[in-house]
C-alpha positions as CSV (number, residue, x, y, z in Angstrom):
1,M,0.0,-31.6,-55.0
2,R,3.7,-31.6,-54.5
3,I,4.0,-30.6,-50.8
4,I,6.7,-29.6,-48.3
5,F,5.5,-30.2,-44.8
6,M,6.8,-28.2,-41.8
7,G,5.9,-29.1,-38.3
8,T,7.3,-30.4,-35.0
9,P,4.9,-31.4,-32.1
10,D,2.1,-33.9,-31.8
11,F,-0.4,-31.3,-33.0
12,A,1.2,-31.3,-36.4
13,V,1.2,-35.1,-36.9
14,P,-2.5,-35.6,-38.0
15,T,-2.1,-33.0,-40.7
16,L,1.0,-34.7,-42.1
17,Q,-0.8,-38.1,-42.0
18,A,-4.0,-36.6,-43.6
19,L,-2.0,-35.2,-46.5
20,V,-0.4,-38.5,-47.2
21,D,-3.7,-40.3,-46.9
22,A,-5.2,-37.9,-49.4
23,A,-2.6,-39.0,-51.9
24,H,-0.6,-35.8,-52.0
25,E,3.1,-36.1,-52.6
26,V,4.9,-35.0,-49.5
27,V,8.4,-34.6,-50.9
28,C,10.1,-33.4,-47.7
29,V,9.4,-32.7,-44.1
30,Y,11.1,-29.9,-42.1
31,T,11.0,-30.2,-38.3
32,Q,13.0,-29.0,-35.3
33,P,16.2,-30.9,-34.6
34,P,16.2,-33.8,-32.1
35,R,16.3,-32.6,-28.5
36,P,17.8,-34.1,-25.4
37,G,15.3,-36.5,-23.8
38,G,15.1,-40.0,-22.6
39,R,16.7,-41.1,-19.3
40,R,18.5,-38.1,-17.7
41,G,18.3,-36.2,-20.9
42,R,21.3,-38.0,-22.5
43,E,19.6,-39.3,-25.6
44,L,18.5,-37.1,-28.5
45,T,14.8,-37.6,-29.2
46,P,13.4,-36.8,-32.6
47,S,10.2,-34.7,-32.8
48,P,6.9,-36.5,-33.2
49,V,6.7,-35.2,-36.8
50,Q,10.1,-36.6,-37.6
51,S,9.2,-40.0,-36.2
52,R,6.0,-40.1,-38.3
53,A,7.8,-38.9,-41.4
54,E,10.4,-41.6,-41.1
55,D,7.7,-44.2,-40.6
56,L,6.2,-42.9,-43.9
57,G,9.5,-43.0,-45.7
58,I,9.7,-39.2,-46.3
59,E,12.9,-37.3,-46.3
60,V,13.4,-35.2,-43.1
61,R,15.4,-32.0,-42.7
62,H,15.9,-30.2,-39.5
63,P,18.0,-27.0,-40.0
64,T,18.5,-24.7,-37.0
65,S,17.7,-21.7,-39.3
66,L,16.3,-20.9,-42.7
67,K,18.1,-17.6,-43.0
68,S,21.1,-18.7,-45.1
69,A,21.0,-18.5,-48.9
70,E,22.1,-22.1,-49.0
71,E,19.2,-23.4,-47.0
72,Q,16.7,-21.2,-48.9
73,A,18.1,-22.6,-52.2
74,R,17.7,-26.2,-50.9
75,F,14.1,-25.4,-50.0
76,A,13.4,-23.8,-53.4
77,D,15.0,-26.8,-55.3
78,L,12.2,-29.0,-54.0
79,E,9.9,-27.2,-56.5
80,A,6.8,-27.6,-54.3
81,D,3.3,-26.5,-55.2
82,V,2.7,-25.5,-51.6
83,A,4.3,-25.7,-48.1
84,I,2.0,-26.7,-45.3
85,V,3.1,-25.4,-41.8
86,A,1.7,-26.6,-38.5
87,A,3.5,-25.5,-35.3
88,Y,6.9,-25.7,-36.9
89,G,8.8,-23.4,-34.5
90,L,11.0,-21.4,-36.9
91,I,10.4,-18.0,-38.6
92,L,10.1,-18.4,-42.4
93,P,12.1,-15.8,-44.3
94,Q,10.4,-14.1,-47.3
95,A,12.4,-16.2,-49.7
96,V,11.0,-19.4,-48.2
97,L,7.4,-18.0,-48.1
98,D,7.7,-17.2,-51.8
99,A,9.4,-20.4,-53.1
100,P,6.4,-22.7,-53.5
101,K,4.0,-22.1,-56.3
102,H,1.1,-21.4,-53.9
103,G,3.2,-20.1,-51.1
104,C,3.0,-21.4,-47.5
105,L,-0.3,-22.3,-45.7
106,N,-0.5,-22.4,-41.9
107,V,-2.7,-24.5,-39.6
108,H,-3.3,-22.1,-36.7
109,A,-5.2,-23.2,-33.6
110,S,-7.5,-20.3,-33.1
111,I,-10.1,-18.3,-35.0
112,L,-7.9,-15.4,-36.2
113,P,-7.3,-12.6,-35.7
114,K,-7.9,-13.7,-32.1
115,W,-4.9,-15.3,-30.4
116,R,-2.1,-14.8,-32.8
117,G,1.1,-16.2,-31.5
118,A,2.6,-19.2,-29.7
119,A,0.0,-20.4,-27.2
120,P,-3.5,-19.9,-28.7
121,I,-5.1,-23.0,-27.1
122,H,-3.7,-22.3,-23.6
123,R,-4.8,-18.6,-23.8
124,A,-8.3,-19.3,-25.1
125,I,-9.0,-21.7,-22.2
126,M,-7.5,-19.4,-19.6
127,A,-9.4,-16.4,-20.9
128,G,-12.7,-18.3,-20.7
129,D,-13.5,-18.3,-24.4
130,P,-16.7,-20.3,-25.1
131,V,-15.5,-21.2,-28.6
132,T,-12.2,-21.6,-30.4
133,G,-11.2,-23.4,-33.5
134,V,-8.7,-23.6,-36.4
135,T,-7.8,-21.2,-39.2
136,I,-6.1,-22.1,-42.4
137,M,-4.0,-19.0,-43.3
138,Q,-1.8,-17.8,-46.2
139,M,1.5,-17.0,-44.5
140,E,3.2,-13.7,-44.8
141,A,6.1,-12.0,-42.9
142,G,4.0,-10.9,-39.9
143,L,3.1,-13.0,-37.0
144,D,-0.1,-14.9,-38.0
145,T,-1.3,-11.9,-39.9
146,G,-1.9,-13.4,-43.3
147,P,-5.2,-13.7,-45.3
148,M,-7.5,-16.5,-44.1
149,L,-8.7,-19.3,-46.3
150,A,-10.9,-21.5,-44.1
151,F,-12.2,-21.8,-40.5
152,A,-13.7,-24.5,-38.3
153,R,-15.1,-23.9,-34.8
154,T,-15.5,-26.1,-31.7
155,P,-16.8,-25.4,-28.1
156,V,-14.2,-25.1,-25.4
157,E,-16.4,-26.4,-22.5
158,D,-14.4,-27.9,-19.7
159,K,-11.6,-29.3,-21.9
160,T,-8.0,-29.1,-20.9
161,T,-5.3,-27.8,-23.2
162,G,-4.2,-31.4,-23.8
163,E,-7.7,-32.5,-24.8
164,L,-8.4,-29.4,-26.9
165,T,-5.0,-29.7,-28.7
166,E,-5.9,-33.3,-29.8
167,E,-9.3,-32.2,-31.0
168,L,-8.0,-29.2,-32.9
169,A,-5.2,-31.2,-34.5
170,Q,-7.8,-33.5,-36.1
171,I,-10.0,-30.7,-37.1
172,G,-7.1,-28.8,-38.7
173,A,-5.9,-31.9,-40.6
174,Q,-9.2,-32.4,-42.3
175,L,-9.7,-28.7,-42.9
176,M,-6.3,-28.4,-44.6
177,V,-7.1,-31.4,-46.9
178,G,-10.4,-29.8,-47.8
179,T,-8.7,-26.5,-48.5
180,L,-6.3,-28.0,-50.9
181,I,-9.1,-29.6,-53.0
182,D,-9.6,-26.4,-55.0
183,L,-7.1,-23.9,-53.6
184,A,-7.3,-21.6,-56.6
185,A,-11.0,-21.1,-56.2
186,L,-10.8,-19.8,-52.6
187,H,-11.2,-16.1,-51.8
188,P,-8.8,-15.1,-49.0
189,L,-10.2,-12.9,-46.3
190,E,-8.0,-10.2,-44.9
191,Q,-7.7,-10.1,-41.1
192,D,-9.0,-7.1,-39.1
193,D,-5.9,-6.1,-37.2
194,D,-7.9,-4.0,-34.8
195,K,-9.5,-7.2,-33.4
196,A,-6.2,-9.0,-33.0
197,T,-5.1,-10.5,-29.6
198,Y,-1.8,-12.0,-28.8
199,A,-1.3,-15.5,-27.3
200,A,2.1,-15.1,-25.5
201,K,4.2,-18.2,-24.9
202,I,3.4,-19.8,-21.6
203,D,6.0,-19.0,-19.0
204,K,6.6,-21.4,-16.1
205,S,6.3,-18.5,-13.7
206,E,2.6,-18.4,-14.5
207,A,1.9,-21.9,-13.2
208,R,1.6,-21.3,-9.5
209,I,-2.1,-21.2,-8.4
210,D,-3.3,-18.0,-6.8
211,W,-6.1,-19.0,-4.5
212,S,-7.2,-15.4,-4.1
213,R,-8.7,-15.4,-7.6
214,P,-12.3,-16.4,-8.2
215,A,-12.9,-20.2,-8.5
216,D,-13.9,-20.0,-12.1
217,E,-10.6,-18.3,-13.0
218,V,-8.7,-20.9,-11.0
219,V,-10.3,-23.8,-12.8
220,R,-9.6,-22.1,-16.2
221,H,-6.0,-21.6,-15.1
222,I,-5.7,-25.2,-14.2
223,H,-7.2,-26.5,-17.4
224,G,-5.3,-24.1,-19.5
225,L,-2.0,-25.3,-18.2
226,S,-2.8,-29.1,-18.2
227,P,-0.9,-31.2,-18.9
228,F,2.1,-28.8,-19.4
229,P,3.5,-27.0,-17.6
230,G,0.8,-27.9,-15.0
231,A,-0.7,-25.4,-12.5
232,W,0.7,-26.2,-9.0
233,F,0.4,-25.4,-5.3
234,E,2.8,-26.2,-2.5
235,L,1.9,-28.8,0.1
236,D,4.4,-29.6,2.9
237,G,7.2,-28.1,0.9
238,E,6.4,-30.2,-2.2
239,R,4.9,-29.0,-5.5
240,V,1.7,-30.6,-6.4
241,K,0.2,-30.1,-9.9
242,V,-3.6,-30.0,-10.4
243,L,-4.4,-31.3,-13.9
244,R,-8.2,-31.1,-13.7
245,A,-10.6,-29.4,-11.3
246,E,-14.2,-28.4,-10.8
247,R,-15.9,-25.3,-9.3
248,V,-18.0,-25.9,-6.2
249,E,-19.7,-23.7,-3.7
250,G,-17.8,-22.7,-0.6
251,A,-17.8,-19.6,1.6
252,G,-16.6,-18.2,4.9
253,A,-13.0,-19.3,4.6
254,A,-9.7,-17.6,3.6
255,P,-8.4,-18.3,0.1
256,G,-6.3,-21.5,0.1
257,E,-8.1,-23.1,3.1
258,V,-9.0,-26.8,2.7
259,L,-12.7,-27.0,3.7
260,D,-13.4,-30.7,4.0
261,D,-12.0,-34.2,3.6
262,R,-12.8,-34.1,-0.2
263,M,-10.1,-31.4,-0.6
264,T,-12.4,-28.6,-1.4
265,I,-10.2,-25.5,-1.5
266,A,-11.5,-22.0,-0.8
267,C,-10.8,-19.3,-3.5
268,G,-11.4,-15.6,-3.6
269,Q,-15.0,-16.4,-4.6
270,A,-16.5,-19.9,-4.2
271,A,-14.1,-22.9,-4.2
272,I,-12.5,-25.6,-6.3
273,R,-12.1,-29.3,-5.9
274,P,-9.2,-31.0,-7.6
275,L,-10.2,-34.0,-9.8
276,E,-6.7,-35.1,-11.0
277,L,-3.4,-34.3,-9.4
278,Q,0.3,-35.2,-9.8
279,R,3.1,-35.2,-7.2
280,A,6.7,-34.7,-8.3
281,G,8.0,-37.9,-10.0
282,K,4.6,-39.6,-9.8
283,P,2.0,-40.4,-12.4
284,R,-1.2,-38.4,-12.5
285,M,-3.9,-39.7,-10.2
286,D,-7.5,-39.1,-9.2
287,R,-8.2,-37.2,-6.0
288,A,-9.1,-40.3,-3.9
289,T,-5.8,-42.0,-4.8
290,F,-3.9,-38.9,-4.1
291,L,-5.5,-38.5,-0.6
292,R,-4.8,-42.1,0.3
293,G,-1.1,-41.4,-0.2
294,K,-1.0,-37.8,1.0
295,P,-3.9,-37.0,3.3
296,V,-4.9,-33.3,3.6
297,S,-7.0,-32.4,6.6
298,A,-9.7,-29.8,6.7
299,G,-8.3,-26.5,8.0
300,T,-5.0,-26.8,6.2
301,V,-4.1,-23.5,4.5
302,L,-2.3,-23.8,1.2
303,P,0.1,-20.9,0.5
């Protein structure tokens, strides 16, 4: 098929690569413009999708909007059979949705209609969902409301958002390739709007750890925000991120109290033990390495 690909972060790269590997003709890639990055934010850094597209020799476009008649005409002039969208980051106007022969298909990282919106992986982990997955959806004007063409599921278990994102990216890539094999033969399934939930974008204000919550919730909070933005607590005036943790038994202490030399921390119910941490400006490290550089004595109370 003659395909326009639209995506930006690492999550989208496996789908782009899979389409090329399956011998589809990816005629153009749309992605977000390069953003400040590099040392002190001076250099403009292309998105992961742009970098891969350039390696593959595919034309890259990164308009800041698709609302103008000129941009919509440029899109339509590509005469695509279908547009494939994976975490692109721009709203697609109706003229863009209608331009390809088979419209626009989205790789969405949840089992719709649950977790429509910007942060479905984070929210699934933080909510304690036992299972999540990927939906291939026919796009329409609403936010992730379109008819569904295919699903794939995977257990959440104790995965972090980073780990689950990598897994779902691979699942979504293969699911999209399979969907395109006989697209016309598929029977779209309408979503049940009454069962929809919304995955709001993660705000950095959510990242501070609340030790008064039950330990299970604290662990899910930590894993759901790992690696970014990273759930954190304050120690001696310094923010420390916890990137992985486990629930352990612990009782008889105030929430936030360190119970032993293994950094077991009391919660509202039970306790957690950090497994991977990160100090500001430092690489992530296991608990033993962290404690060698920053000992935390039993009885310390974390705010």
